[in-house]
N, C-alpha and C positions, 0 to 999 in steps of 0.2 A: 591224637589223644588230646582231650581237653582236661586240663588240670585247674581245679577249683580250690583256691586257698581260703579257708574259713577260720575265724576266731573261735577259740573253744575256751570256756571259762575254767579257771583253776579247779573249782570243786567239781566240774564235770569230769576233768581229767582224773581226779582222785577216785570217782566212782567207776570211771571206765577202766582204771587200772594202770594207765600210763605213768602216773605220778609215783606209784609204788614200785614200779619196775626197777628203778635205780636202787632201791633198797632190798631187792631180792624177793619182793612179794610176787609170787607166780600164781595166786589163787584168786585174785580180785578181778572183777569185770570180765574183759574179754579173754584174759588168761585163765579165767576159770570156766571157760567154755561157753560164755555168752557171745552172741553175735555182735559185731561192730555197729551195724546199722541201728541196733536197739538203743544205742547211746547217741546217735546222730539222726533225730527224727525228721529228716528233711522231707519226708513224704506225708507227714501228719500236719493238719492245720491246728491252730490254737484251740478251736472248738473240740477237736478230737483229743487233744492232749489234756484238756482240763473240763471235767463234766460240770463243774459249777460256773464256768465262765458265761455261758449263755444266759443263765438265770440272773447273774450279776449285771450283765449288760441291759437285759429287759427291765431290770429293777430301777435303774436310774434314767433310762431313755424316756423322754417325754411322751412318745407315741409308740409304746411297745407293740400294740396290736398291728400298726402299719409297717413295722420293721420287717423287711423281706430278707431272709437269709439266702444268699446266692449260692447255689451249687456250682461246681466247675463249669458245666456247660451254660449256665445262665450268664456268665461273664460275656459270652459272645452274642447273646441275643436279648435276654430279659431286661438287662440293665441298660441296653442301648436302644432297642428298637420298641420297647413298650414303656408306658408311663408308669414309673414306680417312684413314689416320692422319698421313700426311705430304704436305703440299701445297706446290708451288712456283708462286706467282703471278708471272707476268712480263707485265703488260699494257703496251701502248704508252702514252706519256704523254697522248695524246689520249683514250684509253679508260680511263684510270686512275681517274677519278671513279666510273664505273659499277662497275669491279672492286672498288674499295674498299668501296663500298656492299654488294656481294654478300659481300665478306669479313666485314663485321659480322654479316650473317645467318648465315654459316657458322661464325662464331666463337660465336654463341649456341646454334646447333643441334647442333653437333659440338664439345662443350666438351673432349673428350679428344684433339682432333687438334692437330697442330703445323703452322703456316703460315709459310712464308718468302715475303716479298714483295720483289722487286727492281724498281726503277723509276728510269730516268734522271731527274735533277733538272731537269725541264722542265715548265712549266705547273703548278707546284706549288700555285698559289693556288686550284686547282680541288679538290684532293684531300689536300693534306698535313696539314691540321688534323684531319680525319676519321681519317686513317691514324695519326696520333700518338695519338689517343684510343683507337683499336682495338687497336694493337700494344702488346706488353709493353716493346719497346725498338725504337728507330729509329736506325740508324747511318748516317753519311755516310762512304762509302768514297772516298778521294781518287783523283785521277788518277796514273797512272804505273805501276800494277801490271800484271803480265803478263795479268791477267784484264780489265783496264779501262785502256786506254792513253791517253796524252795527246791522241791524235787524236780522242777522244770529246768533248773540251772541257768537258763537264759532268760533276760528280761523280755517283756512283751511290748511291741510298738503299736500304739493306737493313733491312727491318723483320721482327720475328720475333714471332709469337703462340704462346706455349707453352700447354700444356693447363692448364685451371683446377685450382687446389688443392682439396683436400678440406676445408680449414678456412680461416679468416680469416688473411690478407686476400684470399683466393680467387684472386688473380692476382698475377703478379710485377711488374706495372707500378709504378714508383715505389719499389721496394724497393732496399735497399742493394746487392744483387747486381747489379741492372740499372745503378745508378748507377756502380758500379766498372767495369763493362763498357764503358760510354759513355767514361769517362776513359781506359781502357786503349787503345781504338781511336783516339781522337783524338791521343794521344801517339805512336802507331805510324807510322813512315814508310811511304809507299806502296810503296816498292821493297822492303819486308821480304819475304824469301823464306820463304813458308810460315808466318811468325809470326802473321799475321792468321787464317789457317785454323785453327791450333792453338788460339788463344784462343776462336774461335767454336765449335770442337768441344767444348772443356772447358765452355763455358757451356751448351750443349745437354745434355751429360751430367749436369751438376749440376742443371739445372732439372728434367730428368725423374727424377732420383733423389729429389727432395724429396717426391714422392708416396708413396714407400715408407717414409719416416722418420716417427716419432712427432711429434706437434706440438710437444712440449717441446724437441725437437732443432731443429726447422725454424724456430720463432719467433725465436730469437736470430740466426739467419743473415739473416732478412728485415728486422729491426728497423734503424732508423738509429743 
């Protein structure tokens, strides 16, 4: 038997019916006849849970026409063995461990590609540590936006892997640019109309522009 322990948000427990059980509520959620798996969508990706998420991503991404949404089978072939410059990974939480492992292979083999990874914050004990090591930045997008409403109950994790640099430190992870980005997103309200998309767009454009600049210009931008 494999026992997976997962964090469940308080509001999620209220809708699920577990919170009201102590008060004698026997008609809410699973106690009202609904299935338990309907409240723990480990098999659904972020794009499947939110119909407006894809349009939000394409709205701020600088090259929306080149962004390839990877199907589950594409994680083993397309992202690794073929030249795709812009990839969008959206695995279900239950399959995220395998997808992140394939992401690490694609990151090494396709060093000039950009990877976006969006996963609901569920079952993170299986894959979040490895994702943090592989990605240049991992952002927690709060609930309440048009792209990810409060009915989702769990925040959305957005990770970005930028192309490798031509010189030291070779990647943007841990640099001043990434730290400022995390701070800006954490202070931004979830209901901000378009503000988050503008910040993410500017980050991508700035990261891609570093490869065309001389080392003497880029180095001060990356130092702490």
